[in-house]
C-alpha positions in Angstrom: 104.6 114.0 82.3 101.4 113.6 84.3 99.8 116.5 86.2 97.1 116.0 88.8 96.2 118.7 91.4 93.3 119.9 93.5 92.2 122.3 96.2 89.4 123.0 98.6 87.4 126.2 98.5 84.3 127.7 100.2 81.8 124.8 100.1 83.5 122.8 97.3 86.6 121.0 96.2 88.0 121.1 92.7 90.3 118.6 90.9 92.2 119.0 87.6 94.2 116.5 85.6 95.9 116.2 82.3 94.2 114.0 79.7 97.3 112.4 78.0 97.8 108.7 77.8 101.5 108.3 77.3 103.9 105.3 77.0 107.6 106.1 76.6 107.9 108.6 73.7 104.4 107.8 72.3 101.2 109.7 73.0 98.3 107.2 72.6 95.5 109.6 73.2 94.9 113.1 74.5 91.4 112.7 76.0 91.9 110.2 78.8 89.8 111.2 81.8 91.9 110.6 84.9 89.3 111.9 87.3 86.7 109.3 88.2 83.4 110.0 89.8 83.5 107.6 92.8 79.9 108.2 93.8 77.4 111.1 93.9 79.6 113.2 96.1 83.2 112.0 95.6 85.9 112.4 93.0 89.2 110.5 92.6 92.0 111.9 90.5 94.8 109.4 90.0 98.2 109.4 88.4 100.7 106.5 87.9 101.0 103.5 85.7 98.0 103.4 83.4 97.1 99.8 84.2 97.4 100.2 88.0 95.6 103.5 87.8 92.5 102.2 86.0 92.4 98.8 87.9 92.7 100.4 91.3 90.2 103.2 90.8 87.6 100.9 89.3 88.2 98.4 92.2 87.6 101.2 94.7 84.5 102.5 92.8 82.9 99.1 92.8 83.6 98.4 96.4 82.2 101.8 97.5 79.1 101.0 95.5 78.9 97.5 97.1 79.1 99.0 100.6 76.3 101.4 99.9 74.2 98.6 98.4 74.7 96.4 101.4 74.3 99.0 104.1 71.9 101.5 102.6 74.2 104.5 103.3 77.3 105.8 101.4 80.8 105.8 102.8 81.9 109.2 104.1 84.9 110.8 102.5 87.2 110.0 105.4 86.0 106.4 105.4 86.6 106.1 101.6 90.1 107.6 102.1 91.0 105.1 104.8 89.6 102.2 102.7 91.9 103.2 99.8 94.8 103.7 102.1 94.2 100.2 103.6 94.0 98.6 100.2 97.2 100.3 99.1 99.0 99.2 102.3 97.9 95.6 101.9 99.0 95.6 98.2 102.3 97.2 99.2 103.3 93.9 100.9 102.2 91.7 98.0 101.9 93.3 94.6 102.1 97.1 94.9 100.0 99.5 92.9 102.0 102.3 91.3 99.2 104.9 91.7 98.9 108.2 93.5 95.5 109.6 94.4 93.7 112.8 95.3 90.3 112.1 96.8 87.8 115.0 96.9 84.5 114.7 98.5 81.6 116.6 100.1 79.8 115.4 103.3 76.9 117.2 104.9 78.5 117.2 108.3 82.0 118.3 107.4 81.7 120.0 104.1 84.4 119.7 101.3 87.4 117.5 102.0 90.6 116.7 100.1 92.9 113.7 100.8 96.4 113.0 99.5 97.2 109.3 99.2 100.4 108.1 97.6 101.6 104.8 96.3 103.2 103.8 99.6 99.8 104.3 101.4 100.6 107.7 103.0 97.3 109.5 103.8 96.9 113.1 104.6 94.0 115.5 104.7 95.1 118.6 102.9 93.8 121.9 101.5 95.7 121.6 98.3 97.8 118.9 96.7 99.4 117.7 93.5 101.1 114.7 91.9 103.2 114.3 88.8 105.8 116.5 87.2 103.3 119.3 87.1 103.3 119.4 90.9 106.7 121.2 90.8 104.9 124.2 89.3 101.3 123.9 90.5 102.3 123.5 94.2 104.5 126.6 94.1 101.7 128.7 92.6 99.2 127.3 95.0 101.5 128.0 97.9 101.7 131.6 96.9 98.1 132.3 95.7 95.9 129.8 97.6 93.9 130.9 100.6 91.1 129.2 102.5 87.6 130.2 101.7 88.2 130.9 98.0 85.1 131.3 95.8 84.6 129.0 92.8 85.6 131.7 90.4 88.8 132.4 92.3 89.6 128.7 92.5 89.1 128.1 88.8 91.3 131.2 88.1 94.0 129.6 90.2 93.6 126.3 88.4 94.0 128.1 85.1 97.2 129.8 86.4 98.6 126.4 87.3 97.7 124.9 83.9 99.3 127.9 82.0 102.5 127.6 84.1 102.7 123.8 83.5 102.2 124.4 79.7 104.9 127.1 79.6 107.5 125.4 81.9 107.3 121.7 81.4 109.5 120.3 78.7 106.9 117.9 77.4 103.7 119.7 78.5 100.3 117.9 78.3 98.0 120.0 76.0 94.6 119.2 77.5 93.2 119.2 81.0 89.9 118.3 82.6 88.4 120.1 85.6 85.8 118.6 87.9 84.2 119.9 91.1 82.2 118.4 94.0 79.9 120.4 96.3 76.6 120.0 98.0 75.0 119.5 94.6 77.2 116.5 93.8 80.3 115.6 91.8 80.4 116.7 88.2 82.6 117.8 85.3 83.2 121.6 85.2 85.2 122.2 82.1 88.0 121.1 79.7 91.0 123.2 79.0 92.0 122.3 75.4 95.2 123.9 74.1 93.9 124.6 70.6 90.5 126.1 71.8 91.7 128.3 74.7 95.0 129.5 73.2 95.2 133.2 72.6 93.8 134.2 69.2 92.1 130.8 68.7 88.7 130.9 67.0 85.7 130.1 69.1 
C-alpha cells in the first residue's frame, strides 16, 4: 500500500512518501525513508519492490556523485532524469527493476522541476505526480486543488490533505509519512506526519 507523491510550487518542489516497509501481510518497520537526497539540489522518491528500490536509487546516487567528481560540475535535473530513464530502459531488456520514481530538483537556470519515471522507463516532466495505491486519492485531490505558483504553506497544506484522504480511504493505510523539499537553498527534510502525534486530541 505504498504512497509517493509530489508537486512543484513557487520556487520549490515538495515530495511526500509513506514510511512503511511491508512484505505480504507483515509490516517490518514504519520509519523507512523512501525519499533519497540524490545530491545538494535533488530528491528521489521511489516506490516498488524494496530490493529494487534501494539498489537502483543507491546506484543512481553513486553515479551522480561520480559524474560530479570527474567533471567538477553536477548533473542538471533533466540530465539526471534522462540518466535514470536510460538505466531503466537498459535494464528493461535484461533484468528489469520494479521501481517507480519521482525526481525533484532545483536548477539555477530553470528553477524547480519534477519528473515522473515509471518502471518501464516512461519519462515525463510534470507539475504534480504520484505512485502507489495512494495515487488514486492524492491525484484526484491535486487535480482539484493544485495550481501553479503555490506558496510553501499552501503546498504543505495540500500535501496534508492528501495524507488525510489516504489515511481515511485506503483499506490498509500507512500511518507515517515523510515530507522533503528542494529549493534554491538545497534539498532537505521538511517534516514527518506521524499518526499518533498529529492525530486530533493527541498530546504534544
